[in-house]
N, C-alpha and C positions, 0 to 999 in steps of 0.2 A: 261283406259288404250289405247294407242295407236300400233293395230297392219298390219302389210301389207296387202295392198290392196289382197283380194280375200278369206282375211280369213275367213273360216266358223266360230261362234261363235254365241252358242244359248243363251239363259237367263235359260238353266238349267244346264249349262255347269260349273265346276273347272278347275280351273288356277293355274297354279306354279308360282308366282312374288318374284323373288329371296329369293326362298328356303320355303314362304311360300303361304299355300292352301291358294286361292280365291274364292268368287262365282261369278259369273254375275251375275249384277242388272240391271234390266231396260234392254228396247232394243237396241242393237246394232246398233249404225247406218253406213253408212256406204257416206262416201263421194263421189260416182261416179267419172267419168270423168271431169276434170278442162274444161272449155270451150274457157280457152285462150290456154292451152300446150297441150292438149289431155292427157295427162297422169292419173292415177287415183289415186285418192286419198286414203289414208289409213280408219281401219273400226274401228270407235271408239267403245267404251263402260266403265262401272262403273264394278268396283272389289269394294268385303267388303272380309275382312279376314277372316276366318272360327274359330271360341271358340267356345271352350266344347266340 
């Protein structure tokens, strides 16, 4: 998943994606600031659907 710059995502979070509850897996990655444009990049993280 990609979230807007500055989004605070933790590995203990649950999120809703298209109506499905998912858990954040792994460490979220921040793309920081582009050296070319100066704009901030997205926050990237993996999410698995919660079952059972």
